[in-house]
N, C-alpha and C positions, 0 to 999 in steps of 0.2 A: 361257652360263655363269651359273648361279644364285648369288646372294649368300647364303652360309650363314646369316648373322645374321638375314635376313628370315624364315627358317624355324625359328628357335629362340625359345623363350619367354624372357623376361627372367629372369636368375638373380641379378642384383645387388639383393637385397631386404633388405640389412642394415638393421636398425632398423624394418623394416616390422612393423606390429602385426597380430596375428591377429584378424580381424573375424568372430568366431564366428557372430554373428546372420546375416550374409550368406552365410557358408560353409555354414551349415545349409540355407539356401534352395537353394544350388547343388547340394546333395546329391541333389535331385530332378530334376536337369537331364535325365537320360536319359528321363524321362517326357514330354519336350517335343521338338518338331521344332526350335524355335529358342529359344536363350537370348540375350536382347538386353540389353546394358548401354549406356545412352545418357545423356548429360549433358554439360555444358560441360567445358572443359579443366580438369584438375587435381583431379578428384573420386576418383582412385585406382582407376579402372576396370581398367586394364591390370595394376596391382599385385595387385588382388584375384583376377583370373582366373589370373595367374601362380602365386599361392599355391595356389589350388584345383587347377590342372592339375598341380602338382608331384607330387601323390600318385597320379595316374592313369596307367595303363600305355599306353593307346593314344590319343595326342593328336597332332594335327597343328596347327602354328602358322604363320600367314601374316600378317606385318606389312606393311601397305600403305604406299606412298609415291605421290607425284603421277604417276610414270611408269607405275604399274599401271593407269591408265585405258585403256591399249591392251589390247584383248581377248586377243590372242595371249600377251602377257606375263602377264596375269592368269591365263590358263589354265595356263601352264607352272608357275607358283608354286602354284596351287591343287592341281593334280595331285601336285606334289612334296610338298606338305604332307600329302595323303592317303596317299601312299606312305610317308612317315615314320610316320604313325599306324598303318598296317596292316603295317609291316615289309616293304614292297615287294610287296604283293599285287596292285597295279594296274599290272603291267608293260606291257601293251599300251596302256593309256590314257596312260602316261607317254611311250611312244614316239610315239604320235599327237600328243601335245601339243608335243613337242620339234620334230617335223618339220612341224607345222601341217597334218596330213593329216585334216582334218575340215571340214565345210561351215560349221557354226555351233557356237557354244559348247554349245548344248543337245544337239547330236549327240555331242560329246565327253563331256558329262556322262552321257548315256545309256549310253555304253561303260563309264564309271566304275561306274555302278550295276550293270551286267551283271557286271562283274568282282567287285563286292562282294556278289553274290547268295549266294555260299557263305562269306562272311566273317561270323562270328556273334559276334565279340567286341564289347562296348560301346565305341564309338569317338566321339571328339569332334574336330571341325574348328573351330579358332578363327581368326577373321579380325579383325585389329586395325586401328583407324583407318579404318573403312569410309566415314566421311564424306568421304574424299578421292576417292571414286568418283562421277563424274558422267556416266559413259557409259551410256546407256540400254540398249545391247546387253548390258552386263555385268549391269545390274539385272534385265533380263528372264531372263538365264541363271540368276541366283540365285533368282528366283521359281520357275523350273522345278526347280531343285535342291530347294527346300523342298517342292514338291508331290510329288516322286518319290523322295526320299532313303529309304534303308532304315530300318526301325524301330530298329535298333541304332546308328544314326548320328545325332548331335545337332550342329547347327550353332550355334556361339557367335559372335555379332557384337558387337564393341566399336566404338561410334561416338559422336561428339559430337552428330550430328544424328539425327533419326528416319529410318531408311533407307526407301526406297520398295520394300519387299519384301512388300507385302500384309499389313502388320502388323494392321490392323483385322480382317481375315478370320481370321488366326491367333488373335487374342484371343477372338473369338466362338467359335471351335472349341476353345478351351482348349488350344492347341498352342504357346502362347507363355509363357515364363518371363521376366518383365521386371523389370529393376532400373533405375529412373530416378534423377535427381539427388537427389530427396527421400529415397530409400532409401540412396543412396550417401553422403549427407552424414554426417559423423561425429556420433555422439551424445556426451553428456558423458563417459561411461565411456571411450570410445575416445579422445577428446581427452586425457583425463588420462593414459592409457597411452602415447599418442603423445609427450607432453611428457616423461614419465618416461624414455622410451627415448632422448631427444635432449638433455636438459639435465643438466648435472653435478649441479645441485641441484634436487630435485623441486619442481614448481610447486604452489602451493596449489590444492586441489581446487576451491574456489569460483572462483578466478581462471581456471582452465582452463575451467570451465563457462561463465564470463562471456565469455571469448574465443571459445569454440565458438559461443555464441549470436550474438555480434556478427558473426562471419564466416559464420554459418548453415551451419556444418559443412563448409566448403570446405577440403579437405585441403591444397591448395597454399598457401592463406593461413596455415594453421597451421604448415606447413613453413617458410614465409618468416619467420614470427614467431620460430620456434625458431632459425633461422639468424641472425636479427638480434640475438639475446641468448643465446648458448650457455651463458653462466655465470649465467643469471638467478637472482637471489634476490628477485625482485619479489613484491609482494603484490597483492591484488586491485585496489587503487586505482590501480595503474600500468598496467592493461589498456589504457586509452585512449592512454597514451603509447606503448605497444608498437605499437598499430595506427597511430598517427600516424607513428611511425618507419618502419613497414612501408610506408606509402603513399609515402613519399619515397625509398625505396631500391629494393627488388627488384620490387615489385609492378608498377610501370608497365612496366618492361622485359619482364616475363613476359607481361603482357596485350598489349603491343604486338607482341611476336614471335609469340605463340601465337594471337592473335585478330585484332587490327586489320590486321596485315600480310597476312592471308590472305583478306580480304574486298574486294569491289570498291568503287570510289570512291562510287557512289550510295548503297550500303548504309552506308558509313562516314559519309557526310554525314547520312543519315537518323538514325543512332544519335546523332551529336553533337547534332543539333537536339532530339531527344527527351530528351537527358540532363538538360535543365533541369527536367523533370517528375519528381516523386517517385512518381507513379502516372499511368497514362495509359489512355485509351480512344480509339476511332476519331475522335471529334469533336475531342479535344485534339490528337491527332497531326495532323489536318488543319490546325488553327490554326498549328502550329509548322512544318510541312513543306510545306503546300500540296497534299499528296497526299490523294486521296479514297479510296485503297485502304489506309488505315492499318491496319484490322483484319486484312486479309489479310497485310500486310507484317509486323505483329507476330507473327501466327501462324507465318509462315515463319521469322522469326528464332528463335522458340521451338523450332521443329522442328530448326533448324540448330544448336541448343545454344549460342546467343550470349548466355547469361546473362539471357535474358528469361524472366520467370516469370509464369504466369497466376495471377490472384488470384480471389477469390470473385466470382460474378456478382452484379450489382445490378439485379434485374429482368431486362430483356433486354440489358443492357449488359455487355460483357466487359471486364474491367480487367486490365492488365498492370503489371509493374514490373521494374526491373533488380535483379539481385543487388546488395546495398549497396556492396560493394567495387568491382564493375564500374561501378556508377553513379558512384562517386567518381573512378574512373579516367577515365570518359567526360567528367565535368565538368572534370577537369584538362585533357584534350585540347581540350575546347570553349573553355576559357579561352585556350589557346594559339592555336587555329586560327580561332576565330570571335569573338574578343574584341570587335571592332567591332560585331558584330550582337547581342551578348548582351543589352543593355538592351531592344532591340526584341523579342527572343525572349521575355524575361520579361513584357513588356507584352502580347504575344499570349497567353501562357499565362494571365496574370491575366484577360484578357477571356474566355478559354475557361472558366475556373473560375467567373467571374461568370455566364456563360450557363448553367452547370450549377447555379447557386445554392449554391455551396460557397465561402463568403467566406474561410475560414481559409487555403485554398490560394491564393486570389487575393491575399490580404495578403502571403503568403510571397513571391510573385513581385513585387509592388509594392515590397516592401522590397529585394529583390535588384536591382531596376532602379533603386533610389534615386530613385524618381519620387514626389515629395511630393504633386503634384496628383492622381495616380492613387490614392495611398494615402488622401488626404482624401476622394476620391469614394467609395471602397469603404467607408470608415468612416461616411460620411454615410448610405450605403445600408444597411449591415449592423451598424454599431457597437452599437446598442441591442439588436439581436437576439443578438449575441454576448455582450453583458453579461448578458442574461436567461438565457442558456444556460450561464453560468459560465465562459466563455473569458477569465478575468481576466488571466492571464499574457500571453496573446497580445495582448490589448488594451493592456496596460501597455507592451509592446514597441513597438506601433504608435504610441501617443501620444508615447512618448519619441523616436521617430524623426521625428515630424512637427515641422517648424520651428514655433516658437511664433507667428510672424507668420501662418502658414497656419491654425494652430489657433484663434487669436483671431478670425479672420474668420467662424468658425462657432460661435456660442454653444452650439449643441447638443453640440459636441465638448468645449467647456469644461466643460459640465455633466457630460458622460460621464466626463471625466478626474477631476472631483471625486468623483463617485459611485464611481468605481473605487477611489480612495483610501479612501473611507468603507467600502466593502464589504471591503477588505483590512485593516480595523482600523487604518489609518494616520490616526487621528482628528486628531492634532496637525497634519497636513499639509493637512487639508481647508480650514480657515479661511484658511491662507496661500494656497492655490490660488485660493480665491474672491476674496480681497482683491487678489491680483495680477491676476486676470482683470478685476475691476471697474475697476482703474486702466487696464489696457491697452485695454479696450473703450471707455473714455472717450477715450483718446488717439486711437484709430482711428475714433472716432465710430460705433461699433457700438451700435445701439439695440435694446432688447428690447421685444417686444410683450407684452401682458398675459399670454398663455399661457406664454411663456418666463419672464417675471418670476415667475409662479406656480410654475413648475418649480424655479427657483432658491430661492424662499422655502420650498418643501417640503424641499429639501436643507438650507437654513439652519436650519429647524426641527429636523431630525434632529441637526445639529451642536450646536445649543443644548442639546438634551436630553442628548447625550453629555457636554457640559460642565457638567451638573447645573444648568442654567438652565431649569427647567420652565415658568415663567410666560412667558418669551420664546419658548420652543418652542411653547407653546399658541397664542400670538398669531400667530406666523408660519404655523403650520399652518392656522389658521382663515382667515388672509389668503390663503394659497395656494388653499384651496378656493373662495374667492370669486372668484379670478382665473382659475382653470383651467376651460376648457370640459369638457364630459362626455367628449369624445373624447381628452383628455389623461389617459388612464387611469393611467399610471405615477405622475405627480405626485399624482393624487388618492388613489391607494393609499398612497403615502408619507405624505401629510398625515393621512389617516384613521388610519394606524398610529401616527403621532406623537401624535395626540390620545389614542389608547388607551394608549400608553406613559406619557404625562403623568399620566393617571388612575392608572395602575399605580404610578408613582413617588410620587404623593401619597397612596397607600394607598386610593384610591377604587376598590376592586376590583370592586364590583358594576357600576360604569360602565365599567371597563377591559375586562372580559371581552367584552361585546357588541361593543365597537368592534374588538377583535382578531378576533372571529368575522366581522364585516363585512369587515374587511381581507382575511381568508382567502378569502371568497366572491368579492370583486372580483378578487383576484389569480388565482384559479382561472379565473374567467370570461374573463380577458384573457390567459391562458397565461403569467402572470408567476410561474412556479412557485417560484422562490427566495424571493419575497416571501410566497407562500402558506405555504412552510415556516417562514419567520420568524414569521408570524402564529400558526401552530400552536405554535411554541416559546414564544411569549409567553403563549398560552392555558394551556399546560402550567405555566409558572412562576406564573401568577395562581392557578391551581387548587391548586398546591403551597402557595402563601402562605395560601390559604383553608383549608388542611388536608385538601383532597380529593385525596390522593395517588393513589388508585385511578383516579379520573376523569382525573387528569393523565397517568397511565400509559397509559390508553386513547387519549388525544389523541396521545401519543407513538407509539402503534401506527399511527395515521393518518399521522403525519409520516414514519415509516419506510416505509410503503407509497408515499407520495409520492416519497421519495428513490429508491426502486427503480423505480417506473414512469416517472419523468421523468429518470432517470440523473443524479442530483445527488450521487452518492457522493463526489466529490472536492471539493465545496464546503466551506469552513470551517464553514458552518451545519450540515453533517452531523456534524462533530465536536461542535458545541454540543449537538445532539440526543443524541448518545451520552453526552455528559458529564452532562446533566441526568437522563438515564435512569439513569446510574450512581448519581447522588445519591439517587434514589428507591430503587433496589435496595439501596444502602448503608443507608438508613434502615430498610429492612425486614430487615436483616441477611442479605441474599442476597449474600454477599460475593464468591463466585466469579463470579457474573453481573456484579456491579458492576465487578470487576477486568477482566473480559472486555470490557465496554463501554469502559472507560478505555483499554485497550490498542488497541481498534479505533479509538478517537478519535486516538490517536497515529499510527496507520497513515494515517488520512485526512490528517493534518498533515505527512506525511513530505516533501511537496514544498513546504512553506511555511517561513517563518522559525522558527527554534528557539524564539523567545520565545513563540509561540502555544501551546507544549506545557505551559505552567505549570499550567493548571487540571487537565489529565488527570494530570499527575505528582502534583499535590496530592491528587487522588482516590486514586491508588495508595497514597500515604502513609496516607490515612485508612483504606483497606481493611486495610493491615498493622496499624495501631493497633487497629482493631476486632478483629483476630485475636489481638492480644497479641504480635505479632511485631515487637518493638522494633528489632531489628537491621535488618530489611528496611525498616522505616519510616525509619530513619536514612539509609539509602542514597537513598531517594526524596527525602527532605527536603534532603539535600546538593545534589541536582540542582536542587531548587526554589531554594535559596540562590544557586546560580550563575545561574539564569535571572533571578531578582530583581535580582541585582547588575549584570547585563549589559544590561538593557533597562528602559524606562519603561512602567508599566502604569496602567490605569484603577484608581481606588481600589477598585472592586468586586472586581477580580481580586486585588488585594493582600489585601483583607479575607478572601477565600475561601481564599487560600493560607496565611494566618496561622492558620486554624483548626487544621490538623494540626500546625503548629509548636507552638502553645500546648499542645495535647493531649500532644504528645511531651515537652515540658518538664515538664508536669504529671506524667506517668508516670515520668519519670526524675529528678524532684526538682531540676531545674536552675533555681533561683530567680534566679540572676544573669542568665541569658538572658531571663527574663520581665521583670526590672527594666529591662534595656536596651531591650527591645521597648516596654514601657509608656512609657518616657521619650520616645520619638519617635512613638508611635501617634497617628494622625489622629483627632480627636474631632469627628464630624459635628455640624451644627447641629440636626438632626432625627433622628427614629427612626420615620418614617412608612411605610417599606417594608422588605422583608426584607433588602435589601442593607445599609441603614443599621442595622437591628436587628442584623444579623450583626456589624458592626464594633463596636457598643456592647457586644454580648454577649462579644466577644473581650476588650474592656477589663474587663468584669465578671469574666470568668474569670481574667484576669491578677491582679486584686485578690484574688480568692479564693485563688489559688495562693500569693500573698504574705501571706495571712491578713490582708489589709486589709479587714476585713469591713464597716466603715462605708461606705467608698467603694463597695464592691460592692453594698451594700444600696441606696444612692442611685441607682446606675445601673439596677439591676434593677427598682426601684419605677417609674422613668420608663418603662422598656421595657415592663413589664406594662401600665401605664396606656395607652400608645399601642397595644399589641397588642390589648387588649380593645376600645378605642375603634374601631379600624379592622378588627376581625375578622381579624387576622393570626394564625390559630390555630396554624399550624406554629411560628411564632416564639414564641407563648405557651407551647406545649408544651416547647420548648427552654429558655425562660426559667425555667419552673417547676422544671426539673431543676437549674438553677443555684441557684434559691431553696432547693431541698432541701439542696444542699451548704452554702449560706450558713447556714441554720438549724442544720444539724448542727454546723458549726464554732462556732456561737454557743451550742451545747449547748441549743438550743430544740427538743427532740425532738418535742413535739406539733405545733409549726408545721412541722417538717420532714415529719412524717407527712401533714399536711394538703396541703402543696405536692405531695408525691409522689402522693397519692391523686388530686388534680386532674390531675396529669400523666398518671396511668394512665387516667383517664376520657377525657381528650383523645386518648390514643393509640388508643382505639377508633375514632376518626375518621381520624387520621393514619396509623396502622399503625406508628408509630415503635418500633423495637427497639434499634438500635445506639446511639441517643442515651442510652438507659438503661444499656446494657452498658458504654459508654465511661467512665461515672462510677464504675463499679467497686464497691468494698466498701461505701461509704456507702449506695448504693442497695440493695445486697444485704441489708445488715443491716436497713434500714428495711422492705424487702419481707417479710423473715422476721417482723418484729414485727407488721406489718399482717395477715399470714396467721394468726399466733397470736391476734391480737385478734379475728379473724373479723369485721372491719368492712367487708370488700370484697364487692361483688356477685359473683355466680357468674362472670360474664364477666371481671371484674377479677381474681378469684382465679386463673382460668386463665391470664390474661396475666401475673400476677405469678410464677406457677410457671414459665412459659416463660422469663421474663426471668432468673429465678434460675439456671435451667439454662444459659442463654447466658452469664451473668456468670461462672459457675463455669468454663465452657469457656474463656472469655477469660482468666481469671486462673489457669488450672491450672498455668501455668509457674512460679507463685510458690512452690508447695510444693517445687519442685525445689531451691530454695535450701537446704533442710534435708537435703542428702545428707551422706554420711560426711565428705567433705572439708570442707564448710562447718562441720559440727558440731565437727570437730577444731580448726579455726581459731578457732571461737567459744569453746570451752572454754579456749583458751590466750590469749584476749584479756585484756589487763590490766584492762579495765573491766567484764568480765562479772560479773553479780550472784553473790555468794558462794554463794547457795542453789543456783544451777544448777551451780556448779563442784563443790560437795560432795555434791549429790544428783542426778547427771546422769540424763537421760532415756535410755531405750533407743533404738536407731535406729528401731524401729517407732513408738515414741511421738513421736519427732521428725517422722516422716512424717505421723502423725495430726495433730500440731500444725499442720504446713504446710497440710494439707487443710482444717482448721477455719479457718485464716486465709484460705484461698481461697474460703470460703463454702459448703463442702460440708456437707450434712446427715449424720447418723450413717449413714443408709441408703446414701447416696452414697459415703461413705468405705468402707463395707463392700464395696460393688461394686468400687470402685477398687482396693482392696487384696486383693480376693478372699478375704475372711474372713467369719465369721458376725457378725451385728449385736451379739450379746452380747459377743463378743471386743472389738469396738470400744468398747463401753461400759466394759469393764474397762480398756482402754488410756487412755480419757479420764479415768476416775476416778484412775488412777495418776498421769497427768501433772498433773492438777489438784492432787493432794496434794504432788507434788514441786515444783511451781511456787508453791505456797501461794496458789492462787486458788479461787474458788467458782463462777464463771459462765463461759459460753461467750464472752461479750463480753470478759471479763478475759483469756481465752486469746488472743483476736484482738489485743488491745492489747499483751499480753506479746510475741507473735510480732512485731508491728510494731516494738516497741522494739528487739528483738534484731536485726532486719534493718537498722534505722537505725544501730545500733551498728556493724554490719559494713560500712556505707557503701552500702547498697542504697536506691535511691529507692523509696518505697512510697506 
């Protein structure tokens, strides 16, 4: 008696999604002898084939169970399925199968094929759960079936394991259509559709994609997530909580029933011991299980569909891993069943990874084993290598897990901990760490030899420099070089770098540059690439200070190449590189590229503390200001304010962030904000480098905004004196532009022209553009005067014309103030001049006035308004007459007064 349900395809497919990409592949099924769907439990294999078969007229379905391993039973159901597919065409074969009147299965199948000889309809025989078959007689019969089946008959096999049906031969002969777990896994679109069908409230597209990635498209996991939250209104940040809830509810039961209960005890033990590994090869498996056939066992588990996945080969080594959710399930079982052995398993795993020279994984297992001695051993062997390769977060976790009594016994690790804090910009902690270590080592009678003392002095030199104590830093660095042998390359690199940085700090740029070049060479020679990158960044900053921006840009090219070749993309130094590149691009008015660099810098910092984003956000504000986009700049500056409020920063960072803040207040006329800033602004003792010059220049700008010209003059005089003495040409270029504004405000037109001419000449060296543009109308008017006086060289004339064009572009938003709505409000204002009220300008004349105010020439106004130049002259003559003015400058001043009257900062 046959069970009908074993011969029927599943029909309860409510909420099943239509997987078009896979159904399209199955449309070609008739071209193949075998269609094979194989993969672990829960990948939707049966559901997919049931959907596909629902539209086909001649389909036989055979669902297997454990009892079908008996050849006679298998034969009865197989022939019954074919009878169903062909509408009873195999009557004789059916009778033979029921009475068992055949010698072998292949004989019965031969009779089946004979009866099908005159059956011409496309036909499909589907066998589900073929992995339950382990009878070799049945396998042999099915291999016979595949060799001899009619061309109009296709066999469809659904299995968790790769069946022994001559698959390799069918692949080579292109007679196999194969869908494995990688193809069966849900993609983002299918996951989204899946959740839409099951949840009362649609899930956010990004969240469904995140969940899909986290479970690697495993359909059952997605189903269990949906069941655990049927009324979900969650957003993406709740994905982890969903998975966590899933792990403790339905998933363990499903995997226990569908996987673990179906395998033998030795295989179960093998899986549990391997579960402590995040990835594995034969040597690691041997360490954990004692089996020397690990590779064969892993390959067999993969074939059987036990959620073991082959990874990319590494040379001749084959690597495997478990599906993430299956791995977490196995670890859960391991905790329950092998808890006493777990620490030893992790120690063995750590030893295995050490033998493979992969310290990050060895550390993972040492931490899991809570073995402080093992962890210290690994750190002593690999700690500095990990540091040089940028594994800062991992090292931080290790050192925090190591008891301080163990740490203090190894001065090398004390030094590593302090350097880690230094490299993560936790400058205030470094001094405290060193002082604590000094006291603890004295208590434990831990003595330092000269080499170690030299290493500590090199670090203290760096700390002193960070704290603006250059003389102390120089002394410590020189002492370190005297103590360190040539073999202690890292300490010597640091000490050499510090000496270069001290020269840089003191404004001795001609001495600083060769020291940083030497640092780079030493770092490259010893493979300390993060320090080579640091040295290149210092060289770039020195060249910028000297006014050689093009040379600095080319050094940055070298640095970018180093980042790429040595895989330093995620180091904070990469963000530093992108940021100072953005500064050069901003100076050259290449604003789109500058913005792109700043945004890339923020991406680099995505895994770090938010406080480190300050400089990139400040650069985005500067870009917006250079574009004249005040609203966008305001948004970036609000973010800067939050960062400044929530963290402590080095004075250089604060000074750099203050630049766009002051420019914004200048453009919006917010003098109260400037007064508040100036009242608490730090006033450095010197101005011998570009950091200190920048802070004093901020102070000078604040005085200029407040029209405190005498105070601004005093600051600028000192800045220029120091910049000329130390050849800080980029700072001199910036200072001269502020001097131009100062002389303009003092009504010293000839001095303003001279300052601007010198700034123009210097810009041939620096390439500065944005620094001119940002000062706006004052620079524009002086440039037009200089062009009219014909006092500029040919190169300077070209530069002046370029600057005027960019200033006009930057300020073109201003003439928009003179639209119809503005004019109507202006004419109704109680304090508007009577002349304007009684003799109003036409709307076109208001537009022309706005363009004159924005610095447009007559020709440019004609192009902007798309009229003839003669027409513009007529408009200008009319508006001059109506306003009672004689000159263009009078028109600019009149427009400025009207804008101020209406409350616009100008």
